[in-house]
N, C-alpha and C positions, 0 to 999 in steps of 0.2 A: 216341244209344244210351246207356243208363245205365251208369255206371262200375261195374265188378265190386266187390263188397264184399271188404274185406281183413280179416285177423285183427285189425288194430288197430281197425277199425270195430266188430267184435263186442265187443272188450274195452271200448271206450268206452261202447257202449250198455248193456253189462251191468254196468259199474262195477267191473271186475276187471282184473288185469294180463294182458298178452299171453300170458305163460307159463301162466297159469291156463286161458285158452281153449285153448291148444295141448295141455295135459295132458288136458283134457276131450275135445277132438276126437280125440285119439289113444287115448282109452279107457284112460288110465293109472290103474290101481287102487292103485298104491303111494303115491299122494299123498293127503294129508288134505284132501279137498274135500267140503263139505256137499252133501247131495242137492238142497237148494234151489238152491244156486249152480249145480250141474251142470245141473239142469232149465232154469234161467233162461238159461244160456249156449246150450244146445242149441235152446231156443225162439227166441232172438234170431238164432242162426246160420241157422235154418230160415227165419225171416221175411226176413232179408237175402239169402237164397239164397247163403250163403257156402260155397265149396268150398275145403277146405284145400289150400294150396300144397305143393309138394315140400319147401320149407324147413320148413314147419310139421310135416310128417310125419317129417322127419329127426330130430326130437327123440326119437322112439321107436325108430328103426332106425339101424343102422350105427354104426361107430366110426372115429375118426380118430387115436386115441392122442395127442391134444393137449388139454392142460388150460390154460384161461386163468386168469391171476392178475391181478385188478384191484384197485387200491389208490389211495388219495388222497395226493397230494404237494402240499405248500404251501411256498412260499419262506419263510414266516414261522415255520414249525414244524420247524426243523432237527432238534431232538431227537426229535420224533415220527417224522419221516421215517426216522431211524436205527433206531428201535424197529421200525418196519414192515419195514425191510430185514432185520432179524434173523429175523423169522418167515417172510418171503418166502424167504430162503435155506434155512431148515429145510424148508419145503414143497418147494422145487425139488429138494433132495437126495433126499427121500423119493420124489417123483414120478419122478425119473430112475432110481432103483433099481427102480421098478416098470415101467419101460419107456415112460413117458410123456414127450413133449416138452412144453415150457412156452411159452405165448405171453404176453408181457407186455402188460397192458392198463391202463396208468396213466391216472388223471384228473389233470390239472394245470390251473393257472390259464389257460394259453394253449391248452388242449386240451379243448373242451367235451364230447367223447365219446371212448370208447376205440377203439383200432384194431380193425378187423374183417376183416382180409384173409384169415384162415383159419377153417375151421370147427372148433369145439372140442366136446369131449364133455361138458364141464362147466366151471364157473367157481368159483374161490375168490375171494371178494370181501372186502377188508379195509378196515374203517373208512371207508366211503363216506358222503357226505351223503345225505339222503333223495332229493334231486334226481338225484344221480349214480346211486343205485340204481335209480331209476325209468327213467333212460335205459338202464342196463345190462339190466334185466329185460325191457324192451320191445324191445331190439335183438338179444338172443340168447335163443332158445327152447330152452335147455338147463337142467339142474339148476344152481342157484346155492347155494353154501354160504357163509354170511356169518360172518365172523370179526370180533369186536369191533364188532358192529353190532346194533342193535335196530330192527326194521322192523315196520310195521303190516300185516303179511301173514303169517299162520301157515303159508302154503304152503311158505315157504322155510326151510331150516335156518339156525339162528342159534347161534353158539358165542361166548361172551364171558366175560371174567374177572369174577368176582364181587367187584368192588372194595368193595362194601358190607361184606362179611365181612372183607376184608383191612384196611379202614380201621378197623373195630372193634378188630381185633387191635393195630393200630398205636396207636390211642388208649389202649388198656390199658397200653401201655409208656410213652408220654410224659405221660399224664394229660390234664387239661382245659386249656383255653386254648391249644390248638395252632392253627397255620395249616397249610394244604396248599399245596405248590408242585408243580404237575403239568404234564405234557405237555398239549397242546391236542388233544382228540379231535375228529375231523371229524363223526362221526355225531351229530346233534343229540339224538336220543332216548337214545342210550347215554350221552352226556355228562351229560344231565339225571339219568339213572338213577344214575350213579356218585356224584354229589354231592347226591342228593335229600334225604338226612338231615343235611346239613351246612349251617350258616349260610353263605349266599353271601359274606358279608364275610370269611370265613376262607379262601376259595378263591382262589388266584392261579395264573396260567398263566405259564410261563417265557417265552413269546413277548412278554409285556407287561412283563417285568422289565428293569431297567437296573442299572448298576453300583452306584448309590447304594442301591437297594432291596436288592441282595444283601448289602451291608454290614450291614443291619439283622438279617439272619438269625441272627447269633451270639447275639442277646439273646432269641430266641424258641424255643418248642417247634415243631418242624417235621416234618411228614409229607411225604416227597418221593416222588412217583410217577414212575418211569422211570429206567433206568440212566443215560442221557445227561443228563437233568435233574439227577440226583444228582452226576454228575461235574462239572457246571458249578457246582453249589452247594456242593460239599464243602469248598472252600477258605474258605467264609464261615460255614457252619452249625456249631453246637456238637454234636459227636458224642454227648455224653451226653443231649442233648435232641432228638435227631433219629432218625427211623425212615425207612428207605428201602424202598419196595416196588418190586422190580426182578426182571427175568428172570435176572440173573446177578450175580456179586459181583466186580467189578474189584478188583485188588490194592490200589489206593489207598484204596478204601472199607473193605476189611477191615483194613488196617494203621491206618486212621484211627479204628477202634473204633466205627463206626456200627452201630446196630441194623439188622437186615435181615429182611424178610419176602419170601418168594419168590412171584413171579408165574410160574406154571409154563407157559411157552410150549411146552415140549417136549410136554407132555400135550395142550395145545391143538392143536398141529400134528398129532399122531398121531390125535386124535379127528376133526379135520377131514378128513384123508386117508381114514380108515375110512368116514366118512359119505359122502364123495365117491364112493368105490368102490361102496358100496351103492346110491347114487342112480343110478349108471350101470347096475349089474347088476340092480337092482330085486328083490333077494332077500328083504329083510326090511322090516317096517314099524317104523321107528324114530321116537323122539320128535323133535320139530322145534326144541326149545329146550334148550340145555345151558349150565350155568354152571360155570366152572372155578375 
């Protein structure tokens, strides 16, 4: 007896994500899917005699009042982990006030896939690699709102800091011949986007720095990305020649006289929550890419 076709079979043959197949099979009209893609998926589903499962149909029906938060943790990127914890805490407080429980779904070096014990209404994903996002989007057939990520699928919402604009502001303060000391971002495309207009020889990641290299910062013009990266470097960098791009201003940085440019994660968190609620209620047709 032939094995019954699954939603993953349809997605593979159509060359799209599992979530895209699910949206089409559930006749979701609030998602931006081309008519050509819609027809292709329906034709392949018909050829494979695919019958949507209850799990696939659940994408468009019912609620559990549980939101998943998925994020990337790396033992070598302590500063970035702390930055992610900041926005996770903001999101949790807002979701709790709205009556939602939160399910943590971290990706770690020893955990190749997120936990999936409960059904979630939607997922907020933060700085995942392309591979991790692929695993997530093929494992959970719910709306996914991506924060600090760029993915090659316009179906999913993407919200990220416009570091290109912030770096231009920082460069106008310190002048030419600067270097950048940054957190290490997990999402490959987003990382490339951030530094696309910068000479790679000027970009350094804190995970690759050692004590001797920190000592050299005092003689250089430095643009520092990230609060915790700045706290590590502030004892070495010259405040007059340094600009910090950060979500907050720790007292030690303010008293030290460092130039400061805000990365507004409060606005980012609020926007992510608003888009998430709309993706669940399906009330409005929203843009899918937002730069903060």
